[in-house]
C-alpha positions in Angstrom: -28.6 55.9 5.6 -30.3 53.2 6.9 -28.0 50.5 5.1 -25.0 52.1 6.7 -26.6 51.9 10.1 -27.2 48.1 9.3 -23.8 47.5 8.5 -22.5 49.8 11.5 -24.8 46.9 13.6 -23.6 43.9 11.9 -20.0 45.1 12.5 -20.6 45.6 16.3 -21.9 41.8 16.3 -18.7 40.5 14.5 -16.3 42.8 16.8 -18.4 41.3 20.0 -18.1 37.8 18.7 -14.3 38.2 18.1 -13.9 40.1 21.0 -15.4 37.0 23.1 -13.4 34.6 21.3 -10.4 36.9 22.3 -11.2 37.0 25.6 -11.5 33.1 25.9 -7.6 33.0 24.9 -5.9 35.4 27.5 -2.4 33.8 26.9 -2.4 35.3 23.3 -1.2 38.7 22.5 -2.7 40.9 19.9 0.8 40.2 18.4 0.0 36.5 18.6 -3.2 37.0 16.7 -1.6 39.4 14.3 1.1 36.8 13.5 -1.3 33.8 12.9 -3.5 35.8 10.7 -0.9 37.3 8.7 -2.3 41.1 9.9 -0.5 43.9 11.6 -1.0 44.4 15.0 -2.7 48.0 14.1 -5.4 46.2 12.1 -6.2 43.3 14.6 -6.3 46.7 17.5 -8.4 48.7 15.1 -11.2 45.5 14.3 -11.1 44.5 17.9 -11.8 48.1 19.0 -15.0 50.2 19.3 -13.4 52.9 16.8 -13.7 50.0 13.9 -17.1 50.9 12.1 -16.4 48.5 9.1 -13.7 46.2 8.0 -13.2 44.1 4.8 -14.2 40.5 4.5 -11.1 39.5 4.0 -9.7 41.2 7.3 -12.5 39.5 9.2 -12.2 36.2 7.7 -8.3 35.9 8.6 -9.0 37.2 12.2 -12.1 34.2 12.4 -9.4 31.8 11.1 -6.6 32.9 13.7 -9.2 32.8 16.6 -11.0 29.7 15.5 -14.5 31.3 14.8 -16.8 30.4 12.2 -17.0 32.7 9.7 -20.5 31.9 8.8 -21.2 32.4 12.5 -19.9 36.0 12.3 -22.1 37.1 9.4 -25.0 35.0 10.5 -25.3 32.9 7.5 -27.2 29.3 8.1 -26.9 26.7 5.4 -30.3 25.7 3.6 -29.6 22.1 4.3 -30.6 22.5 7.7 -34.4 22.6 6.7 -34.0 19.1 5.8 -31.3 17.7 7.8 -32.8 14.7 9.5 -33.7 13.4 6.2 -29.9 14.1 4.8 -28.4 12.9 7.9 -30.3 9.7 7.7 -29.2 9.4 3.9 -25.6 10.1 5.3 -25.6 8.0 8.1 -26.9 5.1 5.7 -24.1 6.1 3.2 -21.4 5.9 5.4 -22.9 2.5 7.0 -22.7 1.1 3.1 -19.3 2.6 2.8 -18.1 0.8 6.2 -19.5 -2.4 4.9 -17.6 -2.2 1.8 -14.3 -1.3 3.4 -14.8 -4.1 5.5 -15.5 -6.4 2.7 -12.4 -5.1 0.9 -10.2 -5.8 4.1 -11.4 -9.2 4.2 -10.6 -9.7 0.3 -6.8 -8.3 1.2 -6.6 -10.6 3.9 -7.9 -13.7 1.6 -5.3 -12.3 -1.1 -2.6 -12.0 1.6 -3.1 -15.5 2.6 -3.2 -16.8 -0.7 0.1 -14.8 -1.5 1.8 -16.7 1.3 0.4 -20.2 0.4 1.8 -19.2 -3.1 5.3 -18.6 -1.7 5.1 -21.9 0.3 4.1 -23.7 -2.4 6.9 -22.2 -4.7 9.4 -22.8 -2.1 8.4 -26.6 -1.9 8.6 -26.5 -5.6 12.0 -25.5 -5.6 13.4 -27.7 -3.1 11.5 -30.3 -4.8 13.0 -29.6 -8.2 16.7 -29.2 -6.5 16.1 -32.9 -5.1 14.9 -34.0 -8.4 17.8 -32.6 -10.3 20.3 -34.3 -7.8 18.8 -37.5 -8.2 18.7 -37.0 -12.0 22.2 -36.2 -11.9 23.2 -39.1 -9.6 21.1 -41.8 -12.0 22.9 -40.4 -15.1 26.0 -40.5 -13.3 25.5 -44.1 -12.3 24.0 -45.2 -15.6 27.2 -44.0 -17.2 29.5 -46.1 -14.9 27.5 -49.2 -15.7 27.5 -48.5 -19.2 31.3 -47.9 -18.9 31.9 -51.0 -17.0 29.8 -53.0 -19.2 32.2 -52.1 -22.2 35.2 -52.8 -20.1 33.7 -56.2 -19.7 33.1 -56.6 -23.4 36.4 -55.5 -24.2 38.7 -57.2 -21.2 36.5 -60.5 -20.6 34.1 -61.0 -23.3 36.0 -60.7 -26.3 39.0 -62.7 -25.5 37.2 -65.7 -24.4 34.9 -66.4 -27.4 33.2 -69.5 -26.2 32.0 -67.6 -22.7 30.0 -64.6 -22.3 27.3 -62.4 -24.5 29.1 -62.1 -28.0 29.4 -66.0 -29.1 28.6 -65.6 -32.8 29.9 -68.2 -35.5 31.6 -65.3 -37.6 32.9 -63.7 -34.6 34.5 -66.8 -32.9 36.1 -67.5 -36.4 37.4 -64.2 -36.3 38.6 -64.7 -33.2 40.1 -67.7 -33.4 42.3 -66.4 -36.0 43.3 -63.6 -33.8 44.4 -65.9 -31.2 45.6 -68.4 -32.9 49.5 -68.2 -32.7 51.6 -69.4 -35.7 
């Protein structure tokens, strides 16, 4: 019997917390709360009324979520961590600072990598332009050398060979051969 009275008293405390939160939101109807909680209007009305002696934790949990009330607050649950909160808080703060420093370092490294990537892109574009220029120059030089070679061969064929006494080719055997070619019978 004593246990039943304790549950009824706790139910009244939960109901009071939920009612107080409900009173702070006059713009919401019980239908709105029921829709947000995924419950029927009758269930919401029953839980918030004096007629309710007990409700399931599931129902209370949904109402707490819809009314933005801490489930722990309703049931008087206090985390064990509150006992050594300052030490844990300091540890967490120092961990946050360390993570922030690491994050800042990673940001700087990322910025450096982005800068290097930009430099690499610029260098590659300069190399491509230089390669195009070298290819053009090489083609021009090959063309010029080919033209000079053709001109030299033309000179040999049309001017040097017919005149054995003058020019680049003046060997004795060649001169004899050429004299025979040009002697008219």
